C-alpha positions as CSV (number, residue, x, y, z in Angstrom):
1,X,-45.4,125.9,83.6
2,X,-44.0,129.0,83.8
3,X,-44.3,132.3,81.1
4,X,-41.4,131.8,79.1
5,X,-42.3,128.5,77.9
6,X,-45.8,129.5,77.4
7,X,-44.6,132.7,75.5
8,X,-42.3,130.6,73.3
9,X,-45.2,127.9,72.7
10,X,-46.9,130.6,70.9
11,X,-44.1,131.9,69.0
12,X,-43.1,128.8,67.5
13,X,-47.0,128.2,67.0
14,X,-47.2,131.5,64.5
15,X,-43.9,130.5,63.2
16,X,-45.3,127.1,62.0
17,X,-48.4,128.3,60.9
18,X,-46.3,131.4,58.9
19,X,-44.3,128.2,57.3
20,X,-47.0,126.1,56.3
21,X,-48.7,129.0,54.4
22,X,-45.1,129.8,52.6
23,X,-44.9,125.8,51.8
24,X,-48.5,125.6,50.5
25,X,-47.7,128.7,48.8
26,X,-44.7,127.5,47.0
27,X,-46.7,124.2,46.0
28,X,-49.6,126.4,44.3
29,X,-46.7,129.1,42.7
30,X,-44.3,126.5,41.6
31,X,-44.8,123.3,41.3
32,X,-48.3,122.2,40.8
33,X,-49.1,120.9,37.7
34,X,-51.1,118.7,35.6
35,X,-49.3,115.7,33.7
36,X,-49.8,114.5,30.4
37,X,-52.1,111.8,31.7
38,X,-54.2,114.1,33.7
39,X,-52.7,113.6,36.9
40,X,-52.0,116.0,39.5
41,X,-48.0,116.5,40.1
42,X,-47.5,117.7,43.9
43,X,-43.9,118.0,45.4
44,X,-43.1,117.6,49.1
45,X,-44.4,121.2,49.7
46,X,-48.0,120.1,50.1
47,X,-47.7,118.0,53.0
48,X,-44.8,120.0,54.5
49,X,-47.0,122.9,54.3
50,X,-50.4,121.0,55.9
51,X,-48.6,119.5,58.8
52,X,-46.9,122.7,59.7
53,X,-49.8,124.7,59.9
54,X,-51.8,122.2,61.5
55,X,-48.8,121.6,64.1
56,X,-48.8,125.7,64.3
57,X,-52.6,126.0,65.0
58,X,-52.9,123.2,67.6
59,X,-50.0,124.9,69.6
60,X,-51.8,128.4,69.0
61,X,-55.2,127.0,70.1
62,X,-53.3,125.0,73.6
63,X,-51.7,128.3,74.3
64,X,-55.0,130.4,74.0
65,X,-56.7,127.5,76.2
66,X,-54.0,127.7,79.1
67,X,-54.0,131.5,79.2
68,X,-57.8,131.3,79.6
69,X,-57.2,128.8,82.8
70,X,-54.6,130.8,84.2
71,X,-56.8,133.9,83.9
72,X,-59.7,132.1,85.4
73,X,-57.0,131.1,88.4
């Protein structure tokens, strides 16, 4: 792997984590409410935020592990 690919992976991971935080914030601010039957109503922002955050976190962890392995060689 070249360094551009690895650095690009870090930026993509950070972007996905930031998008996840933003989506979850939108969910908390605008869309979550309890209807008359007592059920919580949620929008698509919650699953999108969770998926983005988890994917970004995994990419960042892989980036860190790759850097550690490369540093030890």
